[in-house]
Steps between C-alpha positions, in 0.01 A plus 500: 500500500393669175664829411276805526509704181575874519176537301291342777215742574619754241258640243612406148312650207515310171401726212389261227497222759215311331722379214718194443808610694291695749289203609811289566672787679189548715514136614869537588438819698202358686721213616749758629225659710463821303171687480412535132313759301427380147453817292382432146254603232317172560583392855228232477745289302703461820210389722631142465768602752247550782520143640879538537481804727433536871227731623593859418809402299367571151338811354386587147496843337383609156786688339551680170877498443463779244340730759735677744235555769386138483859384553548740792188368671605138456858554618408707809627345823709230330825379654625369164361508146540280191411625152412203277298659221592396145317522168540451127217744426538854368504659847844364590645841588213586733511164680860379487682834524290787635288278728813348650644845561179623667493189721862549606439866587190402698697231684774749590241754619322249723825394666541154346838345571518284187383499139544232231437563132454188288657582164638262233833384364558729202341808660660811355362856460655504151367160389314473168213294641239687701492237775872512576516877448222575749636245750836680477328835546312353796830398661632854454192666650487258793864553595466878471203495738621220728881465471505196730251308285596153377460410132424137413532411132358154419559303183201311358304378803353149510252326727243225482188713473618801298788637294656334199458135609117465489483722190736274304357186661153580365640552150697175512194311618277635220719553192708243309701777328609798709667822379777622730588869521855591601584130470877534553489787750639411845318533831565416863148412622456576870256329737234736631559393861870586467404849381257531792770388744743755360251784545414392854869478593561851366205627706629333815828692491472832311821611665699227324311490171372855455638695206608179325388322183471121481427285196282197565600234249474122512801266488420360152556686173244373247385607156130549440509193274655291779233614746224393261664162442540442875128557544408268214729226630353532849150466351621192308381658176671506162478851357651686205645839591547757224736789577339816362726697262551862607310674217204263528492537880497882468215483248303272733556732798360795300170325429194572719388252769832312505624366838831687462577863417811664355631590845471143628658363183799732539538385861489133393765566236722672758476215752542546875820390672676645804737790446860421585607673820148576627417335837257211469278284718796345679582841651154489658556151636280333236619175338311530170314189385492392133194447283611139446440430869125556463399440142436122506273525805311803369434341160338181633150651472564590135578142397252294302347332806611759756598364840393149398828479304704511820692183570547368851807304606 
């Protein structure tokens, strides 16, 4: 007999639930029987989840995470809340820090029993980069408003349809020579479904996980150059990778219309590996899966003749 989840029938509000992590988390929670409210600026992006839900199990709400009253309206009546909003735009403080704090206060006021804030490895209110600084400030505001909140800090998140894998896969497919930023920086890429599972587990037992911080990191430590080479090898393509020297990379990041800004470059240079002594996925019962487990299968469609290259025994 299947175990009934403590979230069965509970109303879970996912603020920013239309994004990469949010859509995977939503699938996990629907399987656990939760009732979901996807609150986002563009909730239409999550309509693809409709076929996965039972009648009355899924609700959509338009939400402005920079607006306190909008957050209060979306959080009202929730049993547990997850704040997933992240951005590299100029409004990082409004969305990643102040918005998170408003959401946590609204959750406490409505009587929610659990709150999860999705932060990032490297989050620090005193960090030089705006992304890490506002994520750190978000953690502080959330815990002040909701002391039993759980903080989940992922490393670089990978999946088949979004994140770093398809971005690099497209470049490898198109370009014979590829510049690599932060080439020797180390990362512990974490599978999106492992992050989703960690969040869901924290929501299931706020008593055990509330007030704690967990870092979600994969089991492999890889440099950015190694990740690019893994993707090229899986596509069966010979590519030349050119590590970008620091001064040239900074100049490139300052130019208009580039795919990377100074903040992102600084984050790439810093890398993203688990902090020694901080509880990880294993403490949430998650056996993290490595990128190498998936990459060959995911890259089949990028090969010269796609799935026609597959060999049968």
